[in-house]
MARMAR-869175 format. One record per atom (N, C-alpha, C, O): x, y, z. Coordinates in steps of 0.05 Angstrom, whole numbers, plus 5000, padded with zeros to 4 digits. Example, Ala and Ser with C-alpha at 12.3 -4.5 7.8 and 13.67 -1.06 7.14 Angstrom:
<recs>
526448865156/524649105156/526449345156/528549345169/525749555142/527349795143/525850015157/526850235161/
</recs>
This chain:
<recs>
501849775005/500450005004/501450284994/503150305011/501550444985/503050644981/501650855001/499250924999/503750945023/503451155043/501851385027/502651435004/499551545039/498951805019/497351885043/496951715060/496252205044/495552235062/492552125061/491452125040/490952005088/489251895094/489051615091/487051465091/491751565088/492351225089/493051155124/493151295144/493350885119/492950795142/495650495142/495750305126/496950535159/498250225159/496649985170/494550015183/497349785165/495949505174/494949565205/495949745219/493049395215/492449415242/490649585258/491649815259/489049575268/487549735283/485249905274/484849945250/483550015300/482350215286/483150515292/484650585310/481750695274/482550995277/481551085296/479151055292/481851175317/481151345345/481251645334/483451735327/478451835333/477651975329/478052165361/476352075376/478952275368/478852415399/480552165420/482652075414/479852135433/481251935458/478551755468/476151745466/480451625477/478151365494/477251545520/479151665531/474651565532/473951725554/475751605572/476951395566/476051735596/477151575626/474851505635/472751605628/475351225660/473551135676/471651325685/472951525693/469351365687/467751495704/467451745698/466351925711/468951765668/468051985658/466452115630/466551985609/465352315630/463952355601/465952565591/466752765602/466852435557/467852535543/467252585517/467252385502/466552915504/465852955486/467152765461/469552845462/467052605442/467852575423/467252595397/466052815395/467352485375/467252565344/463352625346/461752495359/462852865327/460653025327/459653055347/457352965347/460153165369/459253235397/457852995411/456253045429/458152755405/457152455419/459352515447/461652605450/457052415465/458052415487/458452085503/456451945504/459852015510/460151725528/460651605551/463051575552/459551515571/460551455597/461151225589/460751105568/462651125619/462750845619/460750685621/460750465609/458650755636/456250655638/455150545605/454550325598/455250785591/454450785568/454250535542/456250405547/453550475530/454550205517/454850405487/453250575481/457150325472/458350485454/456950315429/456550075426/456350505415/455750395386/458050285361/460050415354/457450055352/459150075327/460350275313/462550285302/458650435316/459150665286/461350895309/463450995301/460450935332/462251065346/464950965356/467051095358/464350665365/467550655369/469650635339/472150655341/468450615314/470050665296/470850885288/472950925276/468851085295/470751395296/472351465307/473651635296/472951405327/474451415357/477151445352/478651295364/478551675334/480551715315/482651935326/481752145335/485351885324/486852145333/488352185307/488951995293/489052465300/490752525279/493552485294/493952575316/494852375283/497652285291/499952315262/499552245239/501752425272/504552415260/504852215246/503852035259/505952115223/507551885215/509751925196/509851985172/511751865214/514951995201/515851855183/515851635194/516751825157/518751665146/520651825145/520852045155/523051645127/526051725120/525351995102/527052185102/523152015088/523652245064/521952515084/522752725094/519852385083/518052545099/515552625117/513552525105/514952735136/512452715150/509352745139/508652945128/507852545144/505152625127/503752645148/504352475165/501952795156/499452765172/497152515164/495752525144/497052315183/495552125178/493052095198/493352165221/490851995191/488451885207/489251595214/488051405204/491251565229/492551295238/494151295261/496551325262/491851245287/492351225312/494251005324/495550995344/493850815300/496650585306/498950505285/500150295281/499050805272/501550875254/504750895281/504850925305/506650865261/509050905284/510251215282/510351365262/511051225308/511651565311/514851475311/515851335329/516051565290/519651495295/520551805305/522751875314/518351955300/518652235317/519252295341/520552485350/518052085354/517751965389/519851805391/520251765415/521551685375/523851565382/523451245391/524851095405/521551215380/519750925392/520450745372/520350505379/521250805344/522750555328/521350365327/519150395318/521950115336/520449875327/519349755355/519149515355/518449965386/517849835407/515449805392/514649935373/514149575408/511249625410/509249715402/507649645385/509249945424/507750185434/507850395403/506050525392/510150355397/510750555374/509150465349/507550575334/510550205350/509750075326/506050105320/505050105297/504950125340/501950085333/500950385347/498550455345/502650535360/501850755364/499650825390/498151015393/500050615403/499450515429/500050725450/498550765469/502550855446/502951045459/501351265463/501551385485/499551355443/497951595435/495751565460/494751765470/495251335467/493151285482/494451295513/493351455528/496851145522/497951125543/497751445547/496051485565/498651635540/499451945550/496451995556/496052185570/494551875549/491751895556/490651665588/488251635595/491851595595/491251445616/490151135611/489650965627/489951125581/488950835577/491850635570/493250595550/491850565592/493950235586/494350055590/496549935591/491549945595/490949685600/490549645626/490349405630/490449795649/490049785676/488049645677/486349635658/487849495701/484749415704/484049135692/481749035694/486748975676/485448795650/487748585655/490048645659/486948365654/489248055643/489147975623/487047995610/491147865613/491247725583/492647505600/493947515620/491747285584/493347035589/494346985570/493246965549/496746965574/499646905554/499846585547/501146485566/499146375527/499746145525/502246105511/501846075487/504646095517/506046025504/508745735508/508145495503/510645785514/512745635525/513945695554/512345715572/516345715560/516945765586/516945985596/516346145579/517346115620/516346405631/518346365649/518046175665/521146535651/522246545669/522246805695/520346955689/523346895716/522847115734/524647335721/524747565729/526347245698/528147525692/525947675657/524547535642/526347945656/524248045632/523248215642/522848245666/522548415615/520848685617/517748565625/516448385614/517348685641/513948745647/514048445679/512048355690/516648365683/514848055700/513948145729/512847975743/514148385737/512348465757/510048455747/508148495762/509548405724/505948425714/505348155712/502948095707/507447925714/506047655715/504947635741/506247685761/502447555741/501247415764/502047185779/501847115803/503147065755/503646715764/503446615739/503046745719/503646275740/504446235712/502945875724/503145765746/501445805700/500145575701/502045285687/502745385666/502645145688/503644935687/502144625670/502044395679/501544695655/500144435646/501144185644/499643995642/503844165643/504143885647/504043765675/503943535682/504244015693/503643845724/501243945738/500343875760/500544095724/497644205728/496844335751/494744335763/500244535759/500044755777/500144955772/501745065757/499045025780/498445385785/501045575808/500545615832/503245655795/504745815815/504646175815/505546335798/503746225833/503046485833/505546655835/507246625852/505546825817/508546975818/510446865807/509946635798/513346965802/515146845794/517546775816/519746725807/517246785839/518846865860/519046575870/521246575879/518146355873/518446085881/520345885863/521945715872/519945915844/522545825825/524646035808/524046265802/527045935802/528846095782/527746065752/527946235735/526245785747/525845805727/523145695727/522245565746/521845745707/519345545703/517845485683/516645675673/517345255672/514945065689/516944815699/518644685686/515944795726/517244515742/519344545758/521444665757/518244415773/520144435797/523044505795/524444685805/523744245774/526744205770/528344435750/530744435746/526344615741/527644785727/528545005741/529045215728/528845005776/530945125788/532745155786/533745375786/534244895784/536744825780/538044905752/540444945750/536544915735/537844985709/539645245708/538345435717/542045305700/543545465695/542745655670/543045905669/541445475650/539945745634/536845585634/536445355643/534845795620/531845755619/531745555595/533545475580/528745505597/528045275574/527945445556/529945425542/526545625549/525745795529/524846105546/524246175569/525146205520/524946525533/522446675523/521646895531/521346515505/519546605479/517246625499/516446865500/516146495513/514746695531/515246995548/513547165555/517146995551/517647305564/517847515537/517247745535/519047325515/519247615496/516247675488/515547905484/514547435484/511147505483/509747705502/508047885497/510847635521/509147785544/510548135552/509248315563/513548145541/515548345546/512848555521/512248775529/511648455495/509748575483/507748795487/507049025481/506948565503/504948665522/504548845551/502548975557/506248815564/507049015585/509649075591/510249155613/511549035568/514049125578/514749395582/513949515562/515649535596/515649805600/519249765613/519849605631/520849915600/523150005603/525150155588/523750315576/527950215581/528750415570/529450225537/530950025534/527950335521/527950175494/526450065486/526849985463/523849985498/522149785504/519549895516/519549975539/517249895501/514650015515/512649705501/513249575481/511349675513/508849545515/506449565497/506949745481/504349475493/502849605475/500449635496/498349745489/500949535524/498049515546/500749525572/501049295581/502149665581/504649705599/502049615629/502349415644/500249765631/498449725654/496949445663/496149385685/496749285639/494849015641/496548875661/498449005670/496348685669/497048435680/496848185671/494748125660/498947985675/498747805661/498547505667/499447495689/497947295662/497546935670/498946905655/498647035634/500946745656/502846605644/501846325633/500646205652/501946155610/500145935612/502645695600/502945655576/503845605615/506845485596/505245185585/503345075596/506145125567/505844905544/506944755525/506644685502/508844725550/510244455531/511344165551/511044125575/512144045538/512343815552/515743725561/517643805547/516143575583/518343465588/521243565569/523443625578/520443555543/522043485516/522243775509/523743815489/521143965519/520944235512/518844305483/518744505468/517644085484/516644145457/513144175456/511943975464/512244305450/509044425440/508344195428/509144095407/505544075453/504243915444/501344015437/500644245443/499443835421/496444025418/495143905445/494044055461/495443665448/493543595479/494243825503/492543905519/496743915505/497344105531/495944375517/494644475535/495644495500/494144705489/490744665496/489144825504/490644505492/487744415506/487044485523/485344645525/488844315548/488944435574/489144615581/487744695599/491744825564/491545145575/488745285569/487645455582/487845155542/485245395542/483045225565/481245365575/483145045569/481244965592/481345025613/479644935628/483645205622/484745215650/482945525650/481545605668/483845705619/482445985621/479745975621/478346165629/478445725609/475545695611/474045665639/472045795644/475245465656/474345475688/475345745695/473645845709/477545925691/478246135708/478446415703/479246585718/477446435678/477546715669/475446815675/474746955657/473246815699/472446975712/473247055735/472647285739/474546925758/475546945775/478547075776/479547195795/479947015747/482147175742/481847485727/483547665723/479947455724/478747705711/479847695671/480147915660/480147515661/482147525632/480047555614/478147405608/481147855602/479347925577/480347865552/479147935532/483347665551/484447655526/485847475534/486647455557/486547255507/488747055502/489947135483/488947215462/492547105487/495247095477/496346905465/498146825479/496246765443/497146495445/499046515412/498146465390/501946615417/503746545393/505746285392/508146245393/502746055387/503545765380/502345695364/500345845361/502445475347/502345275320/501544995329/501944945353/500844825315/501744515317/500744395288/498644465278/502244245279/502344165262/498843865256/497143855238/498943765269/497743505273/494943445293/494343215297/493743605301/492043545320/490243375303/489743385279/489443185325/487043035327/484643155315/484443405316/482142955301/480143165303/478943215331/477643425336/479343025348/477543065374/479343285396/478743325419/481443405383/482843645394/482243835380/482344055391/481543835352/480444075338/477844175354/477544395364/475843915354/473344075363/472144155391/470144275398/475543985411/475444165436/476444355441/476244475463/477944465416/479044745426/476344955412/475545155423/475244845386/472744975383/470945015404/470845255410/470044905413/468144895448/468845055456/467245235460/471745105465/472945275484/473245555463/472045745474/473945595448/473745875436/470945925433/470146145441/469345745422/466445865422/465245975452/463746175451/465645865473/465045885500/465346215508/463946415511/469546105510/470846415515/469246665496/468746875509/468646665470/468246885459/465746935465/465747185466/462846835471/460946795485/461846985514/460747205513/463146965532/463347055552/466147375545/467247515561/466247365526/467547575512/469947555516/470847775521/471447405517/474047375521/475547305493/475047075484/476847425481/478347425460/480447215462/482147215480/480247005438/482546825440/484146945410/483046945388/487347045416/488247165397/490946965391/492646875406/490546935367/493346655359/494746705335/493346705315/497246755331/499346855307/498146605284/497746375292/497846665261/497146595239/499446315234/498946085227/501846405241/504146215236/505946315209/505146465191/508546215212/510346285188/511346145174/513746135173/509345965153/509245765137/509345995107/510645925086/508146225108/508346405076/510946355065/513046275075/510246435040/507746585031/506646395008/506346504986/505946095012/504745944999/501845905007/501645845031/499745914997/497245935013/496245705023/497645495022/494245705033/493445475054/495345365078/496045145087/495745665087/498745495110/497545635141/498645585162/495745775138/494445785164/493945565189/492045405191/495945625206/496245415223/494345315251/493245495264/494145085259/491744975279/493745145306/496245105309/491745365329/488845355328/488445575311/486145655316/489645755289/488946035284/487346045259/486846235244/486345715257/485145675229/482145585233/480745475216/481145665271/478845615277/476945795268/477246005255/475245705276/471945915279/472746075296/474745995308/471746345305/471646475323/474446625334/474146855344/476546535333/479746555330/479946725320/478846745298/481146915329/482747205316/485947105311/487947105326/485747035291/487947005269/489847225261/489147435250/492147175268/493647505264/495647425240/496747205242/495847515227/498147635210/500147745208/499547985207/503447685206/505047855205/505048115183/504548085159/505548295192/506148515167/508648895181/508449005203/510048945165/512149145165/511149355151/510349365128/511249645177/511049885161/513749905140/515949805141/512650045126/515350155095/516550275111/518650275098/516950385128/519450585137/521850405144/524150435137/520750175164/522849935167/525749855144/528149825146/523549835120/524749685099/525649955082/526949935061/525150155089/527250395075/524950495041/525750615021/521750365048/520350505025/517950605039/517750655063/515950635019/514150785019/512150605021/509950705025/512350295018/509550145019/509749975050/511849905061/507849945057/507849725072/508649435064/509749385043/508149275080/507549035066/507448745089/508648715111/505948595076/505848325086/508448135092/509948085074/508948025118/511647875107/511547695099/509947535108/513347635076/513047355062/512347125082/510247005079/514047065103/513446795117/510846905129/510846765149/509147025130/506447035144/504646835128/504046845105/504046675142/502146475138/499346535122/497946695133/498446455099/495746525082/493346395081/494046165088/491546375077/489746245066/489046195047/490446335032/487446075034/487545935000/485745834994/484046014997/484645664987/482545504979/480845314996/478345294999/482645185007/481245095033/481245235064/480245115083/482145435065/483545585090/482545855094/483446005076/481045965110/482046275107/483946355118/485546255134/483546635105/485846795117/486246905144/484146945156/488246945155/487947125174/486147325190/485047435171/485447415206/482547605216/484947845206/484347945184/486647925214/487648215209/490748145211/491747925213/492348455208/494948415211/496248555236/494948755243/497748505245/499248675265/502848705251/503848555233/503848865262/506948875267/507448645277/506348535295/509448565260/510548175260/513948225255/515648095266/514548485234/517948465231/519648645240/519148855229/520948645251/523448765270/521648945294/521049185295/521148705312/519448835341/521848835359/523448645361/522049045372/523649005395/522148915423/520249055430/522948665439/521748575458/524348505472/526548525462/523848425497/525948185516/525847975521/523747855526/528847855521/528447515534/528747505559/528747705574/528947235568/529047215598/530647315613/529847295636/532847435611/535147575619/534847835619/536547985628/531747945605/532548245606/533848345588/534248585591/535148225563/536148375540/534348435523/532348295519/534848705508/532948795490/534148635467/536548655459/531948415454/532248405423/530448445394/528048435390/532648495377/529948625350/529548255337/531148095327/526048245345/525647955338/522948005309/521248185308/523547785289/520247775277/518647555280/519247375295/516447565266/514947265267/511547465269/511047685279/509747265256/508347275263/506747225300/504547275309/508647125311/509147095346/508247405355/506147445369/509547595348/509547795354/506747935349/505548085366/506047875328/504147975308/501447985339/500448195348/500747685350/498247615369/498747875392/497448085391/500547825410/500848045434/499448305431/497948405446/500548405399/499648625395/497948715400/497648895416/495548555382/492348485385/491448495407/489748655416/493048225425/490648195449/492248465466/490748565483/494448565464/494648835487/492749115472/492749325485/491549125452/488949215435/485949175448/483949315451/486548965454/483448905467/484348995492/483049205497/486448945515/485749085544/485649395544/484749535562/486649485520/486449765515/483149825511/481849975524/482449685491/479249725485/477849725501/475849875502/478549485526/476749415547/477249515579/475849455598/479249665580/479449955598/478250165584/476850305598/478350245552/476350435557/474850505550/474150745548/473450225538/470250195542/469149955566/468149775554/469149935580/468949665592/465749635595/465049465612/464249745584/460649615573/461549575538/459549525525/463949595522/463449505509/462949175503/463648995519/461649125479/461348745474/464648625461/466848725456/463848425461/466148235446/466348425418/468248585414/464348375401/463548405378/464048785377/464948865355/463748885386/464849235384/467049245388/468149445378/468549075404/472049175408/472448975375/472749115355/472548765374/472848645352/472248755318/474148735301/470048845311/468949125301/470849365293/471049465271/472149455322/473749665317/475749615310/476649825299/476849505308/478849265297/478849205267/480649315254/477149055256/477349015234/476049195209/476749235186/473949275225/471749485203/474249785197/473349965183/476749815207/477350025204/479849955197/481450145192/480749665196/483749655181/482849705152/480649705142/486249755137/486049845109/488349685101/490449675113/487449505075/488549375060/491349385053/491849615047/493049265052/495849325039/496649135008/498549184993/494748945004/495748794979/492648884966/492248954943/490648844990/488148794981/487948524966/486648534945/489048264975/488747984977/486947945004/487948055024/485047825009/483547705032/485347585044/486347625066/485947375022/487447055040/489547195050/489847125073/491147355044/493647475052/493347535078/494147415098/491747775076/491547975105/489347965120/489348105141/487547865116/484147875127/483448165120/483148235096/483348375144/481848575142/484048725133/483448915119/486348685137/488748945140/489948905153/491749055158/
</recs>
């Protein structure tokens, strides 16, 4: 997509004005006012946009793009800068009061935003460890004696949501996280462990106040029974207003490569995009590795920044990473922001606020969904 006035990069709604602070009436587009107790209309959610500056290496253009990057703010490839969520942070919308469940591999006590991790549920042992102070490494008690973490992927995905340190600003730094580790003793992701991870969310989402699930995991050969069970869980969570956000996968550019569980109905599947300025061009792009739909599979629901994203590993080091794994927590964090900003908004209204205002990059629905 060629960058031009009134164009937007992939991902997210255009917010005219700002979200109202809780318990506060704020005039928004066309002199409409909205309180936290009132249910916003879909059209109002879609209309809430702020004008921001999109800086490229050649020029600065004024765009109606709330989630466009702000190189001028020095945020570069940080999640908040890539999505423009920093604009909402300045207005008090940072995800506070919400919780996101992160289904991933292992979680260590080191890393950005670790103070926001309320605990980790280990599917292998079926044990919930409140906080990260009891074991040096999670999952498993034996992990406490390891010199190196099993994996830092869970930390990296968590930092995209809540990371807040020098050079790293998460999408929803005010949110709290619950890690769900879904690897076996051999450090392998198994479909059955994902079933058990999501079942824990089904059983505990009310008590834990979980508003979104971020899952940067994919599986090749789930059984029909596992697919059916996860579909039931996703359908139930949608009815309860909990978004299940899953990375589409990294098997592109071939068609029909969206992977389980991103290929299920009612899952918010997210492909990876990269703003053009990161590649030194005027054109945003769908990452070549981002999984696509095709004849048998639908495409991703939408795109979010996935290429060249700053996050942190389990030792607190800032890394520049790429993959659709990065894209899922971007959207889960956006749901946390929407939930705080509009506590009475329905699941569908929040989803519409993202999908109905996203603009296409290539125009190919099977590649980018809503854009």
